[in-house]
C-alpha positions as CSV (number, residue, x, y, z in Angstrom):
1,M,0.0,0.0,0.0
2,S,1.3,3.4,-1.0
3,N,2.3,6.1,1.6
4,L,1.4,8.8,-0.8
5,S,-1.7,10.9,-0.2
6,L,-4.7,10.3,-2.5
7,E,-4.4,13.9,-3.8
8,I,-0.8,13.3,-4.9
9,L,-1.7,10.0,-6.5
10,S,-4.5,11.8,-8.3
11,K,-2.2,14.5,-9.6
12,N,0.4,11.9,-10.8
13,Y,-2.3,9.9,-12.5
14,L,-3.8,12.9,-14.3
15,K,-0.3,13.9,-15.4
16,Y,0.3,10.4,-16.8
17,K,-3.2,10.2,-18.4
18,S,-3.0,13.7,-20.0
19,R,-0.4,12.4,-22.5
20,Y,-3.1,10.3,-24.2
21,L,-6.2,12.4,-23.9
22,A,-7.7,15.1,-26.0
23,E,-8.7,18.4,-24.3
24,N,-12.4,17.5,-23.8
25,S,-11.4,14.1,-22.3
26,K,-8.9,15.8,-20.0
27,R,-11.6,18.0,-18.6
28,A,-13.9,15.0,-17.9
29,Y,-11.1,13.2,-16.1
30,D,-10.2,16.3,-14.0
31,Q,-13.9,16.8,-13.0
32,N,-14.4,13.2,-12.0
33,M,-11.1,13.0,-10.1
34,R,-12.1,16.1,-8.2
35,F,-15.5,14.5,-7.5
36,L,-13.6,11.5,-6.1
37,L,-11.2,13.6,-4.0
38,D,-14.1,15.5,-2.4
39,R,-15.6,12.3,-1.1
40,C,-12.5,10.2,-0.3
41,D,-9.8,11.2,2.1
42,S,-7.2,8.5,1.7
43,I,-6.3,5.5,-0.4
44,D,-7.9,3.3,2.3
45,D,-11.2,4.8,1.1
46,L,-10.8,3.2,-2.3
47,K,-12.9,0.2,-1.4
48,R,-15.9,-1.3,-3.3
49,K,-18.6,0.0,-0.9
50,K,-17.2,3.5,-0.7
51,L,-16.5,3.8,-4.5
52,N,-19.9,2.5,-5.4
53,K,-21.4,5.2,-3.2
54,V,-19.3,7.8,-5.0
55,I,-20.1,6.5,-8.5
56,N,-23.8,6.4,-7.9
57,E,-24.2,9.6,-5.8
58,S,-25.8,11.7,-8.5
59,G,-26.2,12.3,-12.2
60,R,-27.7,10.6,-15.2
61,L,-26.7,7.2,-16.2
62,K,-24.2,8.6,-18.7
63,T,-22.6,10.6,-16.0
64,K,-22.4,7.7,-13.7
65,N,-20.9,5.5,-16.4
66,L,-18.2,8.1,-17.2
67,R,-17.4,8.5,-13.5
68,K,-17.1,4.7,-13.1
69,A,-14.8,4.5,-16.2
70,V,-12.5,7.3,-14.8
71,I,-12.4,5.7,-11.3
72,D,-11.8,2.2,-12.7
73,N,-8.9,3.5,-14.8
74,F,-7.4,5.3,-11.8
75,I,-7.7,2.1,-9.7
76,E,-6.0,0.1,-12.5
77,W,-3.2,2.6,-12.6
78,C,-2.8,2.5,-8.8
79,V,-2.4,-1.3,-9.0
80,K,0.0,-1.2,-11.9
81,E,2.1,1.4,-10.1
82,K,1.9,-0.7,-6.9
83,H,0.1,1.9,-4.9
84,M,-2.6,-0.7,-4.3
85,E,-2.4,-4.4,-3.8
86,E,-5.4,-5.5,-5.9
87,P,-8.1,-3.9,-8.1
88,V,-11.5,-3.0,-6.8
89,E,-14.6,-3.9,-8.8
90,T,-17.2,-1.2,-9.0
91,E,-20.8,-1.1,-10.2
92,V,-23.3,1.4,-11.5
93,Y,-26.7,1.1,-9.9
94,K,-29.5,1.6,-12.5
95,T,-33.0,2.8,-11.8
96,R,-35.9,1.1,-13.7
97,A,-35.9,4.0,-16.1
98,E,-32.1,3.7,-16.7
99,K,-32.4,0.0,-17.3
100,H,-35.0,0.9,-20.1
101,E,-32.6,3.5,-21.4
102,T,-29.9,0.9,-21.8
103,N,-32.1,-1.3,-24.0
104,I,-29.9,-0.8,-27.1
105,L,-31.5,-1.5,-30.5
106,T,-29.5,-2.5,-33.6
107,M,-30.4,-3.0,-37.2
108,N,-29.0,-5.6,-39.5
109,E,-28.0,-5.2,-43.2
110,R,-31.4,-6.3,-44.5
111,Q,-33.1,-3.6,-42.3
112,L,-30.5,-1.1,-43.5
113,Q,-31.4,-1.7,-47.1
114,M,-35.1,-1.4,-46.3
115,L,-34.4,1.9,-44.6
116,L,-32.3,3.2,-47.5
117,A,-35.0,2.3,-50.0
118,G,-37.1,5.0,-48.6
119,V,-34.4,7.7,-48.4
120,N,-34.4,10.0,-51.4
121,N,-31.7,12.3,-50.1
122,G,-28.4,11.1,-51.5
123,L,-26.4,12.8,-48.7
124,I,-28.4,11.2,-46.0
125,R,-28.0,7.8,-47.7
126,D,-24.2,8.3,-47.7
127,I,-24.2,9.3,-44.0
128,I,-26.3,6.3,-43.0
129,N,-24.1,4.0,-44.9
130,V,-20.9,5.4,-43.3
131,G,-22.5,5.2,-39.8
132,F,-23.6,1.6,-40.3
133,Y,-20.4,0.2,-42.0
134,M,-17.8,2.3,-40.2
135,G,-19.4,3.1,-36.9
136,L,-18.3,6.8,-37.0
137,R,-19.8,8.9,-34.3
138,I,-22.1,11.7,-35.4
139,S,-19.6,14.4,-34.4
140,E,-17.0,12.6,-36.5
141,I,-19.3,12.4,-39.6
142,V,-20.1,16.1,-39.2
143,H,-16.4,17.1,-39.1
144,C,-15.1,14.5,-41.6
145,R,-12.7,16.1,-44.1
146,P,-10.9,14.8,-47.2
147,A,-7.6,15.4,-45.2
148,W,-8.6,12.5,-43.0
149,V,-8.5,10.1,-45.9
150,V,-4.9,8.6,-46.1
151,N,-2.9,5.8,-47.7
152,D,-4.3,6.4,-51.2
153,G,-7.9,6.3,-50.0
154,H,-7.7,3.0,-48.2
155,F,-7.7,4.4,-44.6
156,L,-9.3,7.1,-42.5
157,R,-7.5,8.9,-39.8
158,V,-10.0,10.6,-37.5
159,G,-9.3,14.0,-36.1
160,D,-7.6,17.3,-36.7
161,L,-4.7,17.0,-34.2
162,Y,-2.3,18.4,-36.7
163,M,-4.6,20.9,-38.4
164,W,-4.5,23.8,-35.9
165,N,-5.1,26.3,-38.7
166,L,-8.8,25.4,-38.6
167,E,-11.1,27.5,-36.6
168,D,-13.4,24.5,-35.8
169,E,-10.8,21.8,-35.5
170,F,-12.1,18.5,-34.2
171,H,-10.4,16.6,-31.5
172,P,-10.8,12.8,-31.4
173,K,-11.6,11.3,-28.0
174,S,-7.9,10.4,-27.5
175,Q,-4.5,10.5,-29.1
176,K,-4.8,6.8,-29.7
177,E,-8.0,7.3,-31.7
178,H,-6.1,9.6,-34.0
179,D,-3.0,7.5,-34.3
180,T,-4.9,4.4,-35.3
181,P,-6.1,4.7,-39.0
182,I,-9.0,2.5,-39.8
183,A,-9.7,0.7,-43.1
184,I,-12.4,2.2,-45.2
185,P,-14.7,-0.8,-46.1
186,S,-15.4,-1.4,-49.7
187,K,-19.1,-0.8,-49.2
188,V,-18.4,2.9,-48.6
189,K,-15.2,3.5,-50.4
190,R,-16.9,5.2,-53.3
191,I,-18.5,7.7,-50.9
192,F,-15.1,8.8,-49.6
193,E,-13.6,8.8,-53.1
194,R,-16.3,11.2,-54.3
195,G,-15.9,13.3,-51.1
196,V,-12.2,13.7,-51.7
197,R,-12.8,14.7,-55.3
198,T,-15.6,17.2,-54.7
199,T,-14.6,18.8,-51.3
200,E,-11.7,21.0,-50.4
201,K,-9.0,19.3,-48.4
202,Y,-10.2,20.9,-45.1
203,G,-13.9,21.3,-46.0
204,R,-16.6,19.3,-44.4
205,M,-17.2,16.2,-46.6
206,F,-20.9,15.7,-45.7
207,G,-21.9,19.3,-45.6
208,Y,-23.4,19.5,-42.1
209,N,-22.2,22.1,-39.5
210,S,-24.2,20.9,-36.5
211,D,-24.4,17.6,-34.8
212,S,-27.9,18.3,-33.6
213,T,-29.2,19.2,-37.0
214,L,-27.9,15.9,-38.5
215,R,-29.4,13.9,-35.6
216,Q,-32.8,15.5,-36.2
217,H,-32.6,14.7,-39.9
218,L,-31.6,11.1,-39.3
219,K,-34.3,10.7,-36.7
220,S,-37.0,11.6,-39.2
221,H,-35.7,8.9,-41.5
222,F,-35.4,6.3,-38.7
223,A,-39.1,6.6,-38.2
224,A,-39.5,4.5,-41.3
225,L,-37.8,1.5,-39.6
226,P,-40.0,-1.5,-38.6
227,K,-41.1,-1.7,-34.9
228,P,-39.6,-1.6,-32.4
229,L,-36.7,0.1,-34.1
230,C,-38.7,3.0,-35.3
231,D,-39.7,4.0,-31.8
232,N,-36.2,4.3,-30.1
233,F,-33.5,4.0,-32.8
234,T,-31.0,6.8,-32.5
235,A,-27.9,7.9,-34.5
236,H,-25.6,6.4,-31.9
237,H,-27.3,3.0,-32.4
238,M,-25.7,2.9,-35.8
239,R,-22.4,2.5,-34.0
240,H,-23.8,-0.5,-32.1
241,S,-25.2,-1.8,-35.4
242,C,-21.9,-1.5,-37.1
243,I,-20.0,-3.6,-34.5
244,S,-22.8,-6.2,-34.3
245,Y,-22.9,-6.4,-38.2
246,W,-19.2,-7.1,-38.6
247,L,-19.2,-9.7,-35.8
248,N,-22.5,-11.3,-36.5
249,E,-23.0,-11.2,-40.2
250,Q,-19.4,-11.0,-41.6
251,R,-17.6,-13.0,-38.9
252,V,-14.7,-10.4,-38.8
253,P,-12.2,-11.2,-36.0
254,V,-13.1,-9.1,-32.9
255,Q,-9.6,-7.6,-32.8
256,E,-10.2,-6.0,-36.2
257,V,-13.6,-4.7,-35.2
258,Q,-12.0,-3.3,-32.1
259,R,-9.6,-1.3,-34.3
260,L,-12.5,-0.2,-36.5
261,A,-14.3,1.1,-33.5
262,R,-11.0,2.6,-32.1
263,H,-11.6,1.1,-28.7
264,A,-8.6,0.8,-26.4
265,R,-10.1,-2.3,-24.8
266,M,-11.8,-5.3,-26.3
267,E,-14.2,-5.2,-23.3
268,T,-15.6,-1.9,-24.6
269,T,-16.1,-3.3,-28.1
270,M,-18.0,-6.3,-26.7
271,R,-20.3,-3.9,-24.8
272,Y,-21.4,-2.6,-28.2
273,Y,-21.9,-6.2,-29.6
274,H,-25.4,-7.5,-29.6
275,P,-25.8,-11.2,-30.4
276,D,-28.1,-12.2,-33.3
277,N,-30.0,-15.5,-32.9
278,E,-29.9,-16.2,-36.7
279,A,-26.2,-15.7,-36.9
280,H,-25.7,-17.8,-33.8
281,L,-27.7,-20.6,-35.3
282,D,-25.9,-20.4,-38.6
283,A,-22.6,-20.7,-36.8
284,F,-23.5,-24.1,-35.4
285,S,-25.4,-25.4,-38.4
286,G,-22.5,-26.0,-40.8
């Protein structure tokens, strides 16, 4: 057990972590570590019961999940640096409403084609395809630029970490997410080829300037999906659908899907994966 105070450990941890985080992520880590320090006085307080109380003290489910992620990473670092003897498992307590909120819906490729058949707007069709086959977040689609397309159009490097001349530069969630170029699937390669040809190098490839505007436009089209998808399907569910599609329908190795999703941990990728009964049956019917 370390003799260092919890405050010093926190500062050392944030200094270590800041090398890998974008500015918005640094702020989130700073806020949540301050939240922890306000409620824990020493490293002896870093026990399951106390940490669960801290994690679940207040906030929406998204807030609690982020707080848990920050605290879990801090605990993992403490164990790695031998400030603690063993890790501590933590848990987010969900209300009934929050359990309903976590009921993630995904669409398969057949449902995607049904959806696209009713979309007359070519730009929206491209965005839905990119969201489904690449799992890009809405903010990434909005800020996507031809300059992100690298290696002769075969890969996409997300983020503007080296484009500080832009007034609205986009920061990926972490340095790792920028440093890991992802393959552009053949199903959407023509979309990016056209975007590179018709858009200035630092222009927005898909023409949207606002995340919220794009979300609203997509929501109006998602209403055409069959039930129960049409009721609750959101833009972020396309990221879940993407990961489930490559694992369920295409049998792509999970390590490659993890890279496509740009997740640091495979456990995160598997949280986005939703098993499909038909794919499961096919796997054992050969």
